[in-house]
N, C-alpha and C positions, 0 to 999 in steps of 0.2 A: 687651740683645744678642747677636744668632741666633749659637747655639754653630760650632763648626768642629769639631764632633763629630758624623761623618751619623747621621742619626734612626737607621737601621740597626743601630749602635751606641746607643744611646744620648741619641742628640745630639736639639737642636730639631728638631720640622719645620718645612720650606722654608714647608709649606701645613697648617699646619692643621686647614684645616677639608678639607683634598682640592678637587676637580676637582668640577665641580656642570655637570650637564646636564638639563634643557634650558636653553635661558635665558629668562630669563621675561620675557618682553617685555610690559608694557599690550595693544602692540598688537592680539597675538596673542587675550589673553584679550575684549578689545573686540570684535572678530572673534565671538569663540565667542557671548559673549553675544546681541549684535546676531541670530543667526542663529537661540539657542535663543528671543529674544521673535516672531523671526516664522513659528519653525518653519519655516523652511527645510529646517532643519539634515538633518530628517527625510524629504526629498522626493526621490522618484527622478533628476530634472532642474528642478534649483530656479536656475541661472544659474549656480554659483560653478563648477563646472567647468569653465563655457565658459568665462567670466570670468579662470581660473586659466590657462585653455590659450591666450590670447587676451593673456595679461596677460604672459606665458616666448615668446608670438611676438614680441611687439613688443620687450623685453627683451633677446633673445638674435638678433633679427635673424634670426627662422627662418619662413618663410610656412606652413611645417606640422607643426605639433604635435600631438600624440595623447597624453593619460594613461592611465598603466595604476596596476594595484596593486602594482607593482616597477620594480623596473629591470634585476633578472634577466626579468620577463619579457619584455620589451620586448626584451633581445640575441634571445629565441629568438625573440619574434614579429619583429623582424629580420632574425635567419636563412630563416626559412621566406619573410620578400616576398623576399630576394636568393634565392632559389631550392634550399635548401640541401637533400639528398636523402640518406639512406641510404650509404653509401659517399664521398660526398662530403669533400675533407680542408680544412680550414678553421684559415688562421694566427692564430697570437696567443703572449702574448711566456708564453714559461717559468714567470716572475715572475707572475706575475698573480691576481688576485682568482677563487675556486675555482668559485666561479657560475656564470663564459665557461664554462668548461672541461665543467661538466656540464650545460649550455644546449647545447651542442655532440651530447656525448653522447645526450640526450634528443631528437635528431633524428636518431639513426643514424649522424649524417658521426663524422669521427673528428681534433682534434686534432691542427696540424702545430707544435709548438712552436719558439719565436724565442726567441736570446737577447737578451740588451741590450745597448743602446748602458755600453759603461764608462764614457763623462764624465757619464751624469745618471741612470743605473739607469733608461730608461724603453726601450721598447722597438729595439731596433737598426733603425734605417733600412736599412745595409748586409746587413741579415741576412736584409731582408724577399724581398732573390732571392732565398733557398734555398727559399723556401717557395712564391714563385713559380715557382721550377723546376719544384719538386718539386707541383704541378700545382693548388697551393691558388683555391678558388673566392673564399672572402672570406676578409680581413683583421679580424679584431676590434684596434684600436686605444687603449688605455690610457691615460690621463691619472694619476699614480700619485704618493701620497706629497709630493704640492704642483710636479713635476714637466710639465712637457709634453712628448712626441713628437714627431719632426720630421714636421708632419703637411702640409708643405709638399713635401717630398722622398718619404711616404711615399706619396701623393696621387696627384705623378707620375709611380710607376712604375706602380703598381696598374690606374690609368684606362690609360696605355701599355699595358696587358698583358689588360687586360678582369676587368681584380680586381673586383671589390667591396669595400668599409671599413665598416665598422661604429665606430664612434668613440663607445669609454664613457668618457664626461663628468661620469659618475656619482662619481668623489671630487673634481669641482672646478668645482660648481656657480657659475656666472659667472667662471668665468676668461677672459680673451682667449689666447688660440694665437698668433701669426705674425699678428697682422689680424684674427682671427677670435672668436666664442664659441664657444669649446668649443661639441664638439656639434653642430657647422655646420659642419665640413668633410666631413666622412664624408659616405656616399650614404645614409645616414641614423645618428644619434648618440642616446644613451641621456643620462640624465639617472635619478639616485636620491632620492626623499624614507625613506629609511626613518631606522629610530630615533636615531640619532646622528649624523644627514648636516647638512650647514652650514643644511641647510634641510629639516626634519622633519616627517610625519606620521604618525610610526611603523612606517609601510607606502607606499610610490608609487612611482611611477616617469614618464615621459616620454620617446618615440622623436617626435625631430626629421626634418628634413626640406626638402630644396629640391626637390624630383622629388614631384610628384603624386602620379605612378604608384604610386611605392610607399608613401607616405603612406597610399592607398585601400590597394592591397594590407594593409598591417598593420590599418587599419581594419577593411576585412576577415573579415583570420583573427582578432580579436579580439569579433567578433559570432557569439552562437548562439539569433538570435531577439532578445536582447536583452543589455546587454554584456556578455562574457565576463569576468571577475576587472575590471572600471574603477576607477577614482579615487572615491571616496565622494563628498560634498558639503559633507561637514564635514571632512572631510581637506583639500579646496581651500579652504575657511572658513582653516584656518590655516596652512595657506601663501601666500596671497597680501597680507596684511599683511609674514613673513619677506621674500620673493620684494623687497618693496618697498624693502627694508630691506638686502636684497643685498650691495650696488655699496657701502655706507659700511661694514659690514661688515667686507669681505673686502679695502680699504683699510686698515681699520682692524689686521686679521690681517698682510696685508702687511706695517704701519708694526713693530709686533711682531720679524716673524721679521728683517728688519733690523737691527733693533734686538738682535736674540739672535743672529746670526750674526755681528756684531765682537766680543759678548764671546765664542763658542764658537770663535771661531780664535784666542783665544791659550791655549786647551786641547789639548794635546795629543790624536789618537789620533780625536776626537769632526770632521765633518765634515761638510755640511750633504752630498746626495742632486745638487742641482743647485747648482753654485760659484758661480752669476750672473747674476739677476736682473733681464735686457734688457726693453728695451719692452713686453714682455708682462705681461698683468695675472695672478698667480698668485694661484689661492684652496687653502685647505690644512684639506683636511678630513684627514688627517694629515701632520705635518711631517718627512718624511725625513729620515734620520742615520744617516751609514755611519760605524762604526766602526770603528779597525786596534785589535783587540787589547792587541795586543804595544807597540804607543805607548800604550795608555791606562794598561794594568798591571791589565784584567781583562779577562774573555772575560765575553758578552752576559748568562749566568746567573746572572751571580754582580751582575753592572753593575743589570738591570732591576729586583731584590727590591731592592735600597739604592736606586734611585732610587724608584719605587714607597713605602717609609718616610716619602720624604720629601711624600707628597703628588702627587705629579705623574704622572700617566696615561699618563706611561714604555712602551712593548709590544715587542716583537718588531713584523715585520714579514708578509705572506704565508708559507705554505710549499712552494719552489719545486717546479711539477706533476711536474716529470721524477725527482726525489726522492721526495717521497712521494705519488707516485700509478704503480701499474702498467706497465711498461715496454707491455703488447700494448692500452694506451688509447692512446697516441700517439703521435706520428716526430717524425722530427727530422734534419738534416742534417750530425750531428756534435757535437760538446761544448756545453755551457753554460753554460761557467765566471765566466762572468760573475752569470748566476741565482743556481750554486751561493753566491758567492762571496754576492750578497744573501741568500739564502737561512740562510747563517751569522752575516751581522753586520749587516743593516737595524734596526735602532731607529724607531721613533716615535712619535711627540708627539700626543695627541688637541690638538683644535681649542679649548675653549673657552677654556681659559688662554690663548688667543692674543688673546682678547677686552683682559685683562687691560691692567695700566698699567707702565712701563718698570721701576717695583721686582717688578717679578714675573717681568721676564721678568732680570734682576736674578737674581733668588731660583732659576732654574733656574738660571743660569749657577752659582751658588755651589756648590748644589747636588751637583753637578758635579766641581765644584774639589775639594768636599771627600769625594767619594767616592771619586777619586783619589790625592787625597793619604794616603786609610786603606785603600790598593788589599788590602796586608797582612791587614790586621784583617779587613777583608770579606771576604775568597776564607776563610782563614780560621774566619770564623762562618759563612757559607756552606756550608760543606764537610765543617762537625764535625758 
């Protein structure tokens, strides 16, 4: 029987072997072995990248797909394709992956920070108006931690104002947002195949678009006689079987999240950032949880090491950009209260455990309960 004493205080671990990554899928091994046997892994262009781009196009219903070396390069290239120049303003969430902030600066432009929607801690569609009024030429709209931005509202506002949209779907490959594949709402969309993502080749990314002129611009920007910062053939080899299995894996993760949501609803102070999952199909690279320290009885600095001691890959989210970056490097139209709240209280659970069974979800919930029931002792040890 598992001890009710937290591992942080000497009890049994919820997950003695700890979290695991990457996923050991035999299909990936067989694909690699096949490319070794025919030597296609070592070619400049042996057809694997083209096959991957075709598969992405078919599965995401995106007519134009261009792979590249990373999601961050995909965002920077998309900004260039939309005509961003030095001095331009680009709207983005104040709580966001810092690579997007730096991609804007790489072009000499300036980020205009937008607050979060308090309902789901995604970029606020209402606050988008402030960025449009400020003169932003492009918006970067990301779906973060299993939540979905309101793309219908955002696209309508931006289209009527002549503002371009880059949809960052790097965290939610295979998700369906308001009836469309994540990454296909924007003028350009971006996927990531980074080392911990839902589908991974260690590095890599893709640019999606339904506009041939923008896709062609992006393609030309990534040429220097030969391809500039391309995805390699061997990376494509390992991505194809993962992409073929993505829908099944996302379905399993969604089922785990629904189980976990029921369990955590019984624990004061821990809430999902997205309180309900409607007809959309969500994809969980990081599952976002909202901590209320007063209700739970511990602050985030104490809770996270206690959960990690259980073998659970729980961590902080991003640092809000207006907190972590110099005010000279960004603009905003006022307070960014929800982004500051997320900065202090966002928890993220890494995705591999979500492919495990109901017993694992029960163990996660029980770990939260153990730590909460011994909050005083955990706090005392942490600060001693």
